N, CA, C and O atoms as a printed pandas DataFrame, in Angstrom:
     atom_number atom_name residue_name chain_id  residue_number  x_coord  y_coord  z_coord
0              1         N          UNK        A               1   57.590  113.236   96.589
1              2        CA          UNK        A               1   56.585  114.249   96.840
2              3         C          UNK        A               1   55.700  114.390   95.605
3              4         O          UNK        A               1   56.022  113.864   94.539
4              5         N          UNK        A               2   54.597  115.094   95.754
5              6        CA          UNK        A               2   53.713  115.340   94.623
6              7         C          UNK        A               2   52.684  114.262   94.370
7              8         O          UNK        A               2   52.061  114.247   93.309
8              9         N          UNK        A               3   52.488  113.359   95.317
9             10        CA          UNK        A               3   51.474  112.317   95.135
10            11         C          UNK        A               3   50.078  112.906   95.321
11            12         O          UNK        A               3   49.874  113.763   96.181
12            13         N          UNK        A               4   49.117  112.448   94.519
13            14        CA          UNK        A               4   47.744  112.916   94.683
14            15         C          UNK        A               4   47.203  112.498   96.061
15            16         O          UNK        A               4   47.704  111.539   96.648
16            17         N          UNK        A               5   46.207  113.191   96.573
17            18        CA          UNK        A               5   45.682  112.853   97.903
18            19         C          UNK        A               5   45.044  111.471   97.982
19            20         O          UNK        A               5   44.942  110.901   99.068
20            21         N          UNK        A               6   44.621  110.932   96.863
21            22        CA          UNK        A               6   43.966  109.623   96.848
22            23         C          UNK        A               6   44.896  108.540   96.291
23            24         O          UNK        A               6   44.455  107.656   95.557
24            25         N          UNK        A               7   46.178  108.613   96.642
25            26        CA          UNK        A               7   47.146  107.673   96.065
26            27         C          UNK        A               7   47.927  106.943   97.150
27            28         O          UNK        A               7   47.997  107.373   98.301
28            29         N          UNK        A               8   48.502  105.834   96.742
29            30        CA          UNK        A               8   49.450  105.081   97.556
30            31         C          UNK        A               8   50.803  105.148   96.863
31            32         O          UNK        A               8   50.870  105.273   95.640
32            33         N          UNK        A               9   51.869  105.065   97.629
33            34        CA          UNK        A               9   53.208  105.003   97.049
34            35         C          UNK        A               9   53.694  103.569   97.054
35            36         O          UNK        A               9   53.498  102.849   98.033
36            37         N          UNK        A              10   54.319  103.150   95.981
37            38        CA          UNK        A              10   54.880  101.806   95.899
38            39         C          UNK        A              10   56.379  101.930   95.712
39            40         O          UNK        A              10   56.843  102.418   94.681
40            41         N          UNK        A              11   57.139  101.489   96.706
41            42        CA          UNK        A              11   58.596  101.504   96.686
42            43         C          UNK        A              11   59.062  100.212   96.034
43            44         O          UNK        A              11   58.706   99.121   96.480
44            45         N          UNK        A              12   59.852  100.336   94.984
45            46        CA          UNK        A              12   60.351   99.151   94.272
46            47         C          UNK        A              12   61.866   99.110   94.365
47            48         O          UNK        A              12   62.541  100.108   94.113
48            49         N          UNK        A              13   62.387   97.962   94.725
49            50        CA          UNK        A              13   63.825   97.757   94.817
50            51         C          UNK        A              13   64.155   96.519   94.004
51            52         O          UNK        A              13   63.516   95.478   94.154
52            53         N          UNK        A              14   65.148   96.637   93.149
53            54        CA          UNK        A              14   65.500   95.509   92.302
54            55         C          UNK        A              14   66.985   95.380   92.101
55            56         O          UNK        A              14   67.752   96.281   92.440
56            57         N          UNK        A              15   67.383   94.272   91.555
57            58        CA          UNK        A              15   68.794   93.991   91.298
58            59         C          UNK        A              15   69.169   94.219   89.839
59            60         O          UNK        A              15   70.344   94.178   89.475
60            61         N          UNK        A              16   68.152   94.462   89.005
61            62        CA          UNK        A              16   68.374   94.603   87.578
62            63         C          UNK        A              16   67.617   95.805   87.033
63            64         O          UNK        A              16   66.471   96.046   87.413
64            65         N          UNK        A              17   68.251   96.554   86.149
65            66        CA          UNK        A              17   67.563   97.634   85.441
66            67         C          UNK        A              17   66.819   97.025   84.256
67            68         O          UNK        A              17   67.368   96.203   83.523
68            69         N          UNK        A              18   65.563   97.437   84.077
69            70        CA          UNK        A              18   64.744   96.975   82.961
70            71         C          UNK        A              18   64.072   98.186   82.330
71            72         O          UNK        A              18   64.258   99.306   82.805
72            73         N          UNK        A              19   63.314   97.990   81.298
73            74        CA          UNK        A              19   62.531   99.062   80.668
74            75         C          UNK        A              19   61.263   98.458   80.089
75            76         O          UNK        A              19   61.250   97.995   78.949
76            77         N          UNK        A              20   60.193   98.466   80.884
77            78        CA          UNK        A              20   58.913   97.886   80.478
78            79         C          UNK        A              20   57.831   98.943   80.670
79            80         O          UNK        A              20   57.654   99.426   81.788
80            81         N          UNK        A              21   57.102   99.317   79.623
81            82        CA          UNK        A              21   56.001  100.265   79.809
82            83         C          UNK        A              21   54.988   99.710   80.817
83            84         O          UNK        A              21   54.554   98.564   80.701
84            85         N          UNK        A              22   54.620  100.522   81.794
85            86        CA          UNK        A              22   53.691  100.068   82.833
86            87         C          UNK        A              22   52.375   99.610   82.220
87            88         O          UNK        A              22   51.762   98.664   82.716
88            89         N          UNK        A              23   51.932  100.260   81.153
89            90        CA          UNK        A              23   50.647   99.909   80.531
90            91         C          UNK        A              23   50.646   98.503   79.928
91            92         O          UNK        A              23   49.574   97.949   79.685
92            93         N          UNK        A              24   51.820   97.911   79.680
93            94        CA          UNK        A              24   51.849   96.529   79.179
94            95         C          UNK        A              24   51.689   95.526   80.313
95            96         O          UNK        A              24   51.366   94.363   80.074
96            97         N          UNK        A              25   51.913   95.971   81.550
97            98        CA          UNK        A              25   51.771   95.105   82.719
98            99         C          UNK        A              25   50.406   95.297   83.376
99           100         O          UNK        A              25   49.746   94.334   83.765
100          101         N          UNK        A              26   49.997   96.569   83.492
101          102        CA          UNK        A              26   48.704   96.909   84.097
102          103         C          UNK        A              26   48.006   97.938   83.215
103          104         O          UNK        A              26   48.636   98.910   82.798
104          105         N          UNK        A              27   46.734   97.749   82.924
105          106        CA          UNK        A              27   46.050   98.679   82.013
106          107         C          UNK        A              27   45.932  100.106   82.560
107          108         O          UNK        A              27   45.690  101.035   81.790
108          109         N          UNK        A              28   46.098  100.298   83.865
109          110        CA          UNK        A              28   45.992  101.627   84.454
110          111         C          UNK        A              28   47.287  102.432   84.324
111          112         O          UNK        A              28   47.334  103.591   84.734
112          113         N          UNK        A              29   48.329  101.837   83.763
113          114        CA          UNK        A              29   49.603  102.535   83.578
114          115         C          UNK        A              29   49.440  103.729   82.650
115          116         O          UNK        A              29   48.862  103.607   81.570
116          117         N          UNK        A              30   49.946  104.876   83.064
117          118        CA          UNK        A              30   49.818  106.083   82.256
118          119         C          UNK        A              30   50.818  106.080   81.101
119          120         O          UNK        A              30   51.895  105.496   81.219
120          121         N          UNK        A              31   50.475  106.720   79.997
121          122        CA          UNK        A              31   51.395  106.794   78.856
122          123         C          UNK        A              31   52.722  107.433   79.270
123          124         O          UNK        A              31   52.744  108.421   80.004
124          125         N          UNK        A              32   53.801  106.869   78.799
125          126        CA          UNK        A              32   55.128  107.400   79.091
126          127         C          UNK        A              32   55.724  106.915   80.395
127          128         O          UNK        A              32   56.879  107.219   80.693
128          129         N          UNK        A              33   54.957  106.161   81.187
129          130        CA          UNK        A              33   55.472  105.640   82.454
130          131         C          UNK        A              33   56.081  104.267   82.215
131          132         O          UNK        A              33   55.470  103.396   81.596
132          133         N          UNK        A              34   57.295  104.094   82.719
133          134        CA          UNK        A              34   58.041  102.870   82.454
134          135         C          UNK        A              34   58.537  102.262   83.747
135          136         O          UNK        A              34   59.032  102.964   84.629
136          137         N          UNK        A              35   58.402  100.954   83.854
137          138        CA          UNK        A              35   58.976  100.205   84.963
138          139         C          UNK        A              35   60.457  100.039   84.645
139          140         O          UNK        A              35   60.811   99.366   83.677
140          141         N          UNK        A              36   61.325  100.648   85.452
141          142        CA          UNK        A              36   62.757  100.664   85.180
142          143         C          UNK        A              36   63.553   99.772   86.128
143          144         O          UNK        A              36   64.779   99.704   86.045
144          145         N          UNK        A              37   62.850   99.092   87.025
145          146        CA          UNK        A              37   63.476   98.288   88.065
146          147         C          UNK        A              37   62.832   96.913   88.095
147          148         O          UNK        A              37   61.607   96.803   88.056
148          149         N          UNK        A              38   63.641   95.862   88.163
149          150        CA          UNK        A              38   63.054   94.536   88.360
150          151         C          UNK        A              38   62.380   94.540   89.729
151          152         O          UNK        A              38   63.015   94.907   90.718
152          153         N          UNK        A              39   61.116   94.144   89.813
153          154        CA          UNK        A              39   60.380   94.256   91.079
154          155         C          UNK        A              39   60.717   93.120   92.055
155          156         O          UNK        A              39   59.880   92.263   92.339
156          157         N          UNK        A              40   61.948   93.131   92.557
157          158        CA          UNK        A              40   62.380   92.072   93.472
158          159         C          UNK        A              40   61.849   92.286   94.887
159          160         O          UNK        A              40   61.591   91.319   95.604
160          161         N          UNK        A              41   61.684   93.546   95.296
161          162        CA          UNK        A              41   61.090   93.855   96.594
162          163         C          UNK        A              41   60.120   95.014   96.408
163          164         O          UNK        A              41   60.487   96.058   95.868
164          165         N          UNK        A              42   58.903   94.833   96.850
165          166        CA          UNK        A              42   57.868   95.864   96.738
166          167         C          UNK        A              42   57.359   96.196   98.129
167          168         O          UNK        A              42   57.066   95.297   98.917
168          169         N          UNK        A              43   57.253   97.488   98.435
169          170        CA          UNK        A              43   56.741   97.934   99.724
170          171         C          UNK        A              43   55.734   99.043   99.483
171          172         O          UNK        A              43   56.042  100.039   98.827
172          173         N          UNK        A              44   54.531   98.872  100.011
173          174        CA          UNK        A              44   53.483   99.876   99.883
174          175         C          UNK        A              44   53.677  100.933  100.963
175          176         O          UNK        A              44   53.913  100.602  102.125
176          177         N          UNK        A              45   53.579  102.201  100.583
177          178        CA          UNK        A              45   53.755  103.321  101.510
178          179         C          UNK        A              45   52.516  104.204  101.488
179          180         O          UNK        A              45   51.945  104.448  100.425
180          181         N          UNK        A              46   52.099  104.680  102.649
181          182        CA          UNK        A              46   50.987  105.621  102.756
182          183         C          UNK        A              46   51.561  107.032  102.751
183          184         O          UNK        A              46   52.384  107.358  103.605
184          185         N          UNK        A              47   51.148  107.871  101.814
185          186        CA          UNK        A              47   51.684  109.236  101.742
186          187         C          UNK        A              47   51.243  110.096  102.924
187          188         O          UNK        A              47   50.157  109.922  103.477
188          189         N          UNK        A              48   52.103  111.010  103.283
189          190        CA          UNK        A              48   51.804  112.044  104.258
190          191         C          UNK        A              48   52.079  113.372  103.579
191          192         O          UNK        A              48   53.199  113.630  103.138
192          193         N          UNK        A              49   51.072  114.206  103.494
193          194        CA          UNK        A              49   51.195  115.519  102.839
194          195         C          UNK        A              49   51.742  115.378  101.415
195          196         O          UNK        A              49   52.556  116.187  100.971
196          197         N          UNK        A              50   51.286  114.339  100.707
197          198        CA          UNK        A              50   51.667  114.164   99.310
198          199         C          UNK        A              50   53.037  113.567   99.079
199          200         O          UNK        A              50   53.526  113.585   97.950
200          201         N          UNK        A              51   53.674  113.036  100.114
201          202        CA          UNK        A              51   55.002  112.454   99.939
202          203         C          UNK        A              51   55.173  111.187  100.753
203          204         O          UNK        A              51   54.420  110.931  101.693
204          205         N          UNK        A              52   56.158  110.405  100.388
205          206        CA          UNK        A              52   56.516  109.205  101.143
206          207         C          UNK        A              52   58.012  109.230  101.404
207          208         O          UNK        A              52   58.784  109.816  100.645
208          209         N          UNK        A              53   58.398  108.593  102.474
209          210        CA          UNK        A              53   59.816  108.427  102.767
210          211         C          UNK        A              53   60.123  106.941  102.821
211          212         O          UNK        A              53   59.264  106.128  103.164
212          213         N          UNK        A              54   61.331  106.604  102.487
213          214        CA          UNK        A              54   61.736  105.207  102.525
214          215         C          UNK        A              54   63.099  105.102  103.202
215          216         O          UNK        A              54   63.903  106.034  103.172
216          217         N          UNK        A              55   63.329  103.977  103.794
217          218        CA          UNK        A              55   64.637  103.664  104.354
218          219         C          UNK        A              55   65.014  102.268  103.898
219          220         O          UNK        A              55   64.158  101.440  103.586
220          221         N          UNK        A              56   66.284  102.035  103.867
221          222        CA          UNK        A              56   66.779  100.722  103.458
222          223         C          UNK        A              56   67.929  100.352  104.376
223          224         O          UNK        A              56   68.987  100.980  104.339
224          225         N          UNK        A              57   67.724   99.343  105.192
225          226        CA          UNK        A              57   68.773   98.876  106.100
226          227         C          UNK        A              57   69.713   97.948  105.338
227          228         O          UNK        A              57   69.281   96.966  104.735
228          229         N          UNK        A              58   70.988   98.269  105.372
229          230        CA          UNK        A              58   71.992   97.443  104.708
230          231         C          UNK        A              58   72.960   96.946  105.779
231          232         O          UNK        A              58   73.583   97.749  106.473
232          233         N          UNK        A              59   73.086   95.643  105.916
233          234        CA          UNK        A              59   73.987   95.122  106.940
234          235         C          UNK        A              59   75.446   95.473  106.632
235          236         O          UNK        A              59   75.830   95.623  105.472
236          237         N          UNK        A              60   76.240   95.599  107.676
237          238        CA          UNK        A              60   77.659   95.929  107.513
238          239         C          UNK        A              60   78.478   94.714  107.131
239          240         O          UNK        A              60   79.334   94.267  107.894
240          241         N          UNK        A              61   78.217   94.187  105.960
241          242        CA          UNK        A              61   78.908   92.989  105.471
242          243         C          UNK        A              61   79.847   93.401  104.344
243          244         O          UNK        A              61   79.382   93.911  103.325
244          245         N          UNK        A              62   81.150   93.198  104.493
245          246        CA          UNK        A              62   82.095   93.624  103.456
246          247         C          UNK        A              62   81.793   93.067  102.063
247          248         O          UNK        A              62   82.116   93.710  101.064
248          249         N          UNK        A              63   81.184   91.896  101.980
249          250        CA          UNK        A              63   80.892   91.294  100.676
250          251         C          UNK        A              63   79.880   92.115   99.881
251          252         O          UNK        A              63   79.782   91.954   98.665
252          253         N          UNK        A              64   79.131   92.985  100.540
253          254        CA          UNK        A              64   78.130   93.797   99.843
254          255         C          UNK        A              64   78.717   95.071   99.235
255          256         O          UNK        A              64   78.075   95.700   98.393
256          257         N          UNK        A              65   79.905   95.454   99.640
257          258        CA          UNK        A              65   80.511   96.681   99.123
258          259         C          UNK        A              65   80.674   96.571   97.607
259          260         O          UNK        A              65   81.257   95.614   97.098
260          261         N          UNK        A              66   80.153   97.555   96.907
261          262        CA          UNK        A              66   80.227   97.573   95.449
262          263         C          UNK        A              66   79.007   96.987   94.756
263          264         O          UNK        A              66   78.856   97.142   93.544
264          265         N          UNK        A              67   78.131   96.315   95.503
265          266        CA          UNK        A              67   76.906   95.772   94.905
266          267         C          UNK        A              67   75.992   96.929   94.509
267          268         O          UNK        A              67   75.976   97.967   95.170
268          269         N          UNK        A              68   75.236   96.750   93.437
269          270        CA          UNK        A              68   74.325   97.806   92.995
270          271         C          UNK        A              68   72.877   97.354   93.114
271          272         O          UNK        A              68   72.556   96.178   92.945
272          273         N          UNK        A              69   72.021   98.311   93.406
273          274        CA          UNK        A              69   70.583   98.101   93.498
274          275         C          UNK        A              69   69.909   99.183   92.671
275          276         O          UNK        A              69   70.471  100.258   92.465
276          277         N          UNK        A              70   68.721   98.899   92.204
277          278        CA          UNK        A              70   67.907   99.855   91.463
278          279         C          UNK        A              70   66.703  100.202   92.326
279          280         O          UNK        A              70   66.118   99.320   92.955
280          281         N          UNK        A              71   66.324  101.482   92.364
281          282        CA          UNK        A              71   65.188  101.920   93.177
282          283         C          UNK        A              71   64.290  102.814   92.352
283          284         O          UNK        A              71   64.770  103.650   91.586
284          285         N          UNK        A              72   62.971  102.638   92.507
285          286        CA          UNK        A              72   61.986  103.447   91.791
286          287         C          UNK        A              72   60.713  103.505   92.635
287          288         O          UNK        A              72   60.429  102.596   93.415
288          289         N          UNK        A              73   59.953  104.587   92.466
289          290        CA          UNK        A              73   58.663  104.737   93.144
290          291         C          UNK        A              73   57.548  104.793   92.103
291          292         O          UNK        A              73   57.741  105.257   90.979
292          293         N          UNK        A              74   56.385  104.309   92.509
293          294        CA          UNK        A              74   55.191  104.416   91.669
294          295         C          UNK        A              74   54.077  105.023   92.507
295          296         O          UNK        A              74   53.986  104.788   93.712
296          297         N          UNK        A              75   53.243  105.796   91.856
297          298        CA          UNK        A              75   52.053  106.373   92.466
298          299         C          UNK        A              75   50.858  105.578   91.962
299          300         O          UNK        A              75   50.638  105.470   90.755
300          301         N          UNK        A              76   50.092  105.026   92.888
301          302        CA          UNK        A              76   48.907  104.246   92.542
302          303         C          UNK        A              76   47.692  105.057   92.973
303          304         O          UNK        A              76   47.389  105.155   94.163
304          305         N          UNK        A              77   47.000  105.637   92.001
305          306        CA          UNK        A              77   45.829  106.471   92.308
306          307         C          UNK        A              77   44.584  105.599   92.420
307          308         O          UNK        A              77   44.372  104.681   91.628
308          309         N          UNK        A              78   43.766  105.911   93.426
309          310        CA          UNK        A              78   42.555  105.147   93.706
310          311         C          UNK        A              78   41.318  106.037   93.575
311          312         O          UNK        A              78   41.382  107.240   93.825
312          313         N          UNK        A              79   40.193  105.435   93.183
313          314        CA          UNK        A              79   38.942  106.193   93.187
314          315         C          UNK        A              79   38.280  106.041   94.558
315          316         O          UNK        A              79   38.849  105.408   95.447
316          317         N          UNK        A              80   37.096  106.609   94.738
317          318        CA          UNK        A              80   36.426  106.596   96.037
318          319         C          UNK        A              80   36.045  105.196   96.496
319          320         O          UNK        A              80   35.775  104.989   97.679
320          321         N          UNK        A              81   36.017  104.231   95.582
321          322        CA          UNK        A              81   35.703  102.845   95.940
322          323         C          UNK        A              81   36.951  101.994   96.165
323          324         O          UNK        A              81   36.845  100.807   96.471
324          325         N          UNK        A              82   38.140  102.601   96.013
325          326        CA          UNK        A              82   39.385  101.868   96.208
326          327         C          UNK        A              82   39.909  101.186   94.961
327          328         O          UNK        A              82   40.892  100.449   95.034
328          329         N          UNK        A              83   39.273  101.413   93.805
329          330        CA          UNK        A              83   39.745  100.815   92.550
330          331         C          UNK        A              83   40.915  101.637   92.003
331          332         O          UNK        A              83   40.931  102.862   92.126
332          333         N          UNK        A              84   41.869  100.973   91.413
333          334        CA          UNK        A              84   43.031  101.654   90.825
334          335         C          UNK        A              84   42.598  102.354   89.548
335          336         O          UNK        A              84   42.021  101.734   88.654
336          337         N          UNK        A              85   42.884  103.663   89.467
337          338        CA          UNK        A              85   42.516  104.433   88.279
338          339         C          UNK        A              85   43.721  104.838   87.445
339          340         O          UNK        A              85   43.590  105.047   86.239
340          341         N          UNK        A              86   44.897  104.952   88.063
341          342        CA          UNK        A              86   46.090  105.362   87.317
342          343         C          UNK        A              86   47.335  104.935   88.074
343          344         O          UNK        A              86   47.358  104.913   89.305
344          345         N          UNK        A              87   48.374  104.594   87.312
345          346        CA          UNK        A              87   49.674  104.266   87.889
346          347         C          UNK        A              87   50.727  105.076   87.146
347          348         O          UNK        A              87   50.838  105.004   85.922
348          349         N          UNK        A              88   51.491  105.845   87.902
349          350        CA          UNK        A              88   52.578  106.648   87.334
350          351         C          UNK        A              88   53.878  106.265   88.036
351          352         O          UNK        A              88   53.863  105.835   89.189
352          353         N          UNK        A              89   54.994  106.423   87.341
353          354        CA          UNK        A              89   56.292  106.053   87.915
354          355         C          UNK        A              89   57.263  107.224   87.880
355          356         O          UNK        A              89   57.115  108.162   87.097
356          357         N          UNK        A              90   58.256  107.139   88.749
357          358        CA          UNK        A              90   59.336  108.117   88.775
358          359         C          UNK        A              90   60.491  107.613   87.922
359          360         O          UNK        A              90   60.431  106.523   87.354
360          361         N          UNK        A              91   61.529  108.411   87.842
361          362        CA          UNK        A              91   62.789  107.937   87.282
362          363         C          UNK        A              91   63.380  106.943   88.282
363          364         O          UNK        A              91   62.937  106.880   89.429
364          365         N          UNK        A              92   64.356  106.183   87.863
365          366        CA          UNK        A              92   64.978  105.193   88.742
366          367         C          UNK        A              92   66.323  105.714   89.245
367          368         O          UNK        A              92   66.968  106.547   88.608
368          369         N          UNK        A              93   66.720  105.204   90.390
369          370        CA          UNK        A              93   68.038  105.490   90.944
370          371         C          UNK        A              93   68.861  104.215   90.943
371          372         O          UNK        A              93   68.328  103.133   91.190
372          373         N          UNK        A              94   70.146  104.329   90.670
373          374        CA          UNK        A              94   71.061  103.230   90.827
374          375         C          UNK        A              94   71.863  103.505   92.083
375          376         O          UNK        A              94   72.516  104.543   92.193
376          377         N          UNK        A              95   71.818  102.579   93.032
377          378        CA          UNK        A              95   72.485  102.731   94.308
378          379         C          UNK        A              95   73.663  101.758   94.376
379          380         O          UNK        A              95   73.514  100.576   94.067
380          381         N          UNK        A              96   74.816  102.252   94.774
381          382        CA          UNK        A              96   75.992  101.401   94.939
382          383         C          UNK        A              96   76.335  101.359   96.420
383          384         O          UNK        A              96   76.593  102.395   97.032
384          385         N          UNK        A              97   76.337  100.191   96.979
385          386        CA          UNK        A              97   76.605  100.030   98.416
386          387         C          UNK        A              97   78.068  100.344   98.703
387          388         O          UNK        A              97   78.979   99.848   98.041
388          389         N          UNK        A              98   78.256  101.184   99.712
389          390        CA          UNK        A              98   79.604  101.535  100.126
390          391         C          UNK        A              98   80.227  102.651   99.326
391          392         O          UNK        A              98   81.411  102.938   99.500
392          393         N          UNK        A              99   79.473  103.288   98.457
393          394        CA          UNK        A              99   79.989  104.358   97.616
394          395         C          UNK        A              99   79.105  105.577   97.768
395          396         O          UNK        A              99   77.882  105.459   97.840
396          397         N          UNK        A             100   79.725  106.760   97.818
397          398        CA          UNK        A             100   78.944  107.994   97.882
398          399         C          UNK        A             100   79.705  109.124   97.246
399          400         O          UNK        A             100   79.213  110.251   97.201
């Protein structure tokens, strides 16, 4: 929640935790924003009322129990012409399959 009205949400799912300042990857990265997830899967989300929801289907395969994934969201702010003006990130979550 809390996305600006002119923003897109970027759902990032990765297998590795990293720590890379967004501004070293893209010049629109805001100070203090860090990419904390290896970007193995990226999904663009359109916000509704300033928020996005995500789902992740995990097959019922016993070999996946105990595997960990990293998840993070980014807000990509756009100007009236569709150009990226700012990128901000959330904290990351570590997800363990089969554990709650």
